[in-house]
N, C-alpha and C positions, 0 to 999 in steps of 0.2 A: 907313141900316143897312138899311133897307126899301129906299127908293129904289134902292140899288147893287144889292142882290140881282134887282129887276125889270128892269133894263136889261141883266143878265144872261142876259134867256127867248131863246127864240128871236124874238117877238113886240116886243121891247123893240129889237133885234140890226135889225130889220127896218123901226123908225119913225129909226133913225139915219142921218145926216144921209148925202148921197149922197160929200163927200169924206173923210170918215173910211175907207168904202171905200177907194176909191180912193190912199188912203195905204198900206190894210194890199196892195191887190195890188203895188204901186211896190215897197214891200219885198220881198215874194217874188220879184220880178221881176230884184233888184239881190241877192238873197241866191242865186238861181239862178242866174246870170250871173255873178258871183263861185266858185263852185264849178265852175263850168266851165272857171272861165278857170287856175284852182287845179289842176282835172284836169288841164290841159291845161300847165300849167306842170310838172305833176308828171312829166307824160308825156315830154315834151321832156329835161327834165333826166335823166331812168331812162335814158332812149335815146340820150342823148347822156357822159352819164359814167357809168364803174365804181368801185365804193368797198368797200373791205374792213375791219372791225375787227380781223383776222387780220396785224396789219403791226406793225413793232418797229423801233428805231434798232438796225443794227448798225453793229460798229468794225473796227478793226487793234486785236488784244489781241497784245502776247509777252507771252511766259510768259519769266519768268528763272532760269534752275538754273543750277549750280555746275556748272563742267566738271572738278573736283576734287574729292576728298571732302575735309572736314575740319573741324573746330571756329570757330567763330562767336566771334571776339572782338571783332565792333564793325559795329552797324548804323547808315547813315550818313543814312537816308532814313526818312520818316514815314508814314504813311495819307495819299494824294489831293494831296499833293506834285506839282507841276511835275520835270521833270529835263527832262538834255540828255545826246545821245547823248554816250557818252566816261565818264560823271559814274559815281563809283565809288557803289555803293548800298551792299555787305556786305564786309565781311574778315574774309577764316579767318586762321589761325592759320597762321605761315608761316616759324616753327625747324622740321618736320621736313621741309619742303619744302628749305629752308636746307641742312640734311644730306646731302639724298641728292644737291643741288647740288654739296658738298663732296667726298663720296664718287664723283661719274662725274667731278671733275674730275681728283681723283687715281690716275684709273682707266687716264685718259686722258692724266696723264701717265708711267703706267710703260709703258700699249702703244706711243708714241711712243718712251720708251727700249729697249723690246722692238727694233722696228722698226731705233733705229740699230743697235742690237747685231748685228741683224739682217743688214744692207748690210756692216758692218765685217766680220763671215766671210764673207760676199760676195766681198767685196775680196779676201779672204786666200783663199780656192780659188780665185777668178782669177789671183793672181800663181802660188800651186802651180800651176794649171794651165801657167803660162808656163813655168814651171820644167821641169815636164815635161816639157812641148816642145822644150825646151834639151837637154834630157837624152838626147830619142827622136833628135834630130837628130845629137849628138854621138857616141850609139851607134852611129847608124846608118854613120856617117863613119869608127868602128873598125874595126865588121863589115865593112864593103867595103874599108877597105887591107887587113885581114887576109884577108882571103878574095883579095885579092890576090898578097900575099905566097905563102899557101898556091900557089896556081897556080904560081907563080914557082921556089917548089921545089921544086915536082913535076916540073919540067921541068930545073933543075940535079942534082936525083937521078937522073934517067935517065941524065942525060950525064955524070955520076961529078964534077960540080964542087963541090958538100955531099956533108957527111955526113946518113946517114938523120937522124939523131937532130935535125940542124936544121930535117930537114922537120917530125919529129915535133912538135918544139917549136913550130913556124909552124902546123900543123894542130892543137894544141891551144890555141894565140891565139885562131884562127878562131871555133871552138866556144866558148870563155866570151869574145866577145865578140857574138858571135850568141845567146847565151844573156844577158848584159848589156842586148842592143838589144830582146832578148823582155819584159825586166823593164821596165826602160822605158817599153815602150807599156803593160805594164800599172797602171805607177804614175802614167801618162798619162789611163788611162780610168780609176783611179778618183777620180783630181782634177778631172776633168771631171765624174762624177758628182756628187761633192761642190759644186760650183759651182753645177750644175742645183739641189739641193736646196737651195741655198744660197738661190738665187735664188727656188725656192718659197716657202723661209719669209719672205721679203722680202715675199710677197703675204699672206700668213699675216697676217704684222703689219699691211700697211698696213689688209687689211679688218676687222683688230681698231678700227687707230688708228680706222678710219669707223666704225667700232658703237660707239665710246667715245664718240665726237663728236657722233654722235646723241641718243646717252645722255642726254648733256653739255646739248643742248640739249632735249630732250626735259624735264628737270628741272627747267631752265631757263623749258621754258614753262608746265610743272604752276607754279609758283612765281610766273607773270604771274597767273596765277590764280586765286589766293587772293585777290586783289582783281574781286572781282565786279561789272563795269561794265553799263550802258549802254549795248545795242547801237543802239537810236529812242530820239526824244525822245518825253514821256508824261506818264501821270499816272501816279502809283503806285495800282497798287488792290491788294484780294486779300492782304494783304501776310500772310504767317503765318512770320515767323521772327523770334527773338530773340537776344541773346548767349547763348553757354552751349549755344547747341542745338550738335550732330551733324550734320552735312550729305552724302544722300551727293549720287553723280555722279547727274546727270539729274532731281533731286528739282526739282519746283518748289514757290519762294521767295515769289514776288510777281509781280505784271502790269503791264504797263507798257497802258495804254489811249492808242494817238494820237487826234489832232484829227482826221481824215479820216473821216466819217462819214456812215452813209447808211441807205436806210429798204429793208426787205426785207419786201414783202410777199407773201403767199398767198393767192394770189384763186384764186377755182374756175375747172375748164377750159372753165365755161361763160360765165366773164367775158374771156376771151382773143381770141374772134373776132375781135373788130378793132382789140386792142390791138399797139399799134408800139411799137418803140426812139424816142425822140424827142417822143412825144406828152409835152405838160404836163403836169403835176400839181400838186395843192394839195395839203400837206400841216397835220393839225391835231393837236397834241400834248397828251397827255390832261391834261399836267402843265399847257400854261399854256392852257386851253380859247380865248381870243380872239388866240391867232398865230397867222398863218399862213403857210405855210412854203411856196418855190414850187421846186420840181423839173422834172422829168420823166426820162422813161423810158430806164434806161442800158441794162437786157437783160433776155431771159426765161430762164431753168435750162435746162438740154437734160435735163429729165427733173422728174417729180412727187416728194414728198416722199416717199413709202412707196419708191418706183425708190430709194432710198441711203437705206432705214433698217433698222437692225441685225438684224430680220428680215422683208425683202422679201415682200410678199403673192404665195401661190401659187397663182393663179385656174385652173390648170388640172388644181384638185384638188377634190376635194370641190362643196357647192352652192356656187352662184356666184350672191354677189350683189351685184349691181353701186353701188358707192358716188360719187359725183361726189368726183375727186381735187381736191387744190392745188396749183399750181405758184408755184415763189418766184419773183416779181420784185425786179427790184434797180433801185432811184428815185434818183436822186443830185440831191443838192440846188443850186439858182445859185448860193444865198448862204444866209450862216446870223446873224445877229442878235447883234450883244454884250447881255451884261448875262443871259444864257440858259444855265440848264445844262441840255445835251444831252448823252446817256448811251447806250450800249448797252445794250438789254434793256428800254426807255422803250415804251411803247406807243404806237402811233401810228395815222390813220385815214388816209388817202389816198385824193382822189381822180380819177381820170386821165381826161383829155378825152378820150374815146377815136371822137370826129365821125362822120361819119358811115360809114353799113355800106356792106361792100365789096360788092362789085359781085359777084354769083356769075360772073360770066363771065370774070372776071379771076382765080380761080380755077382750080391749076392738077389737074385730077380724071379720073379712070378710070375706065370701068364696072368690075364685077363680076366681068363676065368675065372684060376684059383681064388681072387683077390674077389671075384663074386661072392665066393660061397662062405 
């Protein structure tokens, strides 16, 4: 123990062989070189890549809602099950809608009957008009003949060939024929008015038929809506419906998550200087630390997150404090491996290879004076 303590003193170290001091110096040099290499590697990596932990998997999520209100009689799917587009997910009680279909069908039959009746009345009125027109023609002929006879009797009375009484009878017949003609014309006008009214009744009845037919189609469509079907293929998530529930129109009951997924990474605006669509990305999923997924930058959103928030910042009011904003960047996977469960909302860490810095000569800019103009 005494010997060890003595060797640790400066006097003892001075007497150590030169080779031991040489090893210490070599070790220090190696450590210094390793530190410099590590610093250089870190600087090179930091300059060529951009990364963020504010990133999540996103995807197409379709909310399923009923198009008609009704009582749930059966739920045909369970949580996290795969369904195909067109599969029936939920059945509502169809009986109230069947009653409406029967009622609409009866109303349509009644409207069709009224249309046929209106057409029959129109045909009858047209026949009446034709008869009235024939009566007018007959009355015109008779009135014309009576007027001719009266003119002839007037000449004969002057010459004394006929008695005054015969002339008076001819005058009476002429007046009677004229009155009959006027009456026939009025009957014709009345018949034509009734025919026009009958034609209007046909138009009204046809409109009623169209209305009843549309109502029937609507209630039949509502009946088909009692089977709530999947519009897209996906996995059932967030199910909140059970048999016996009464659903309102548009009430969310479950969601369908489609297979197509991507990453939404919220980079700081200071990280976007050299970021461009098409650049390669390596994505690490928190759930699977050893899994590296390849992808590329698809697009950069035209606006920061705060620009589309419910209460966007009003920087023109009050005291202004500059805050670095984040802008969502969409990253698309090149391919997805089998056997891994990746779902919207899962945390990931993307690493974008931004490459060399953009030359300032390639940036289009204007002096502040020209912008003020």
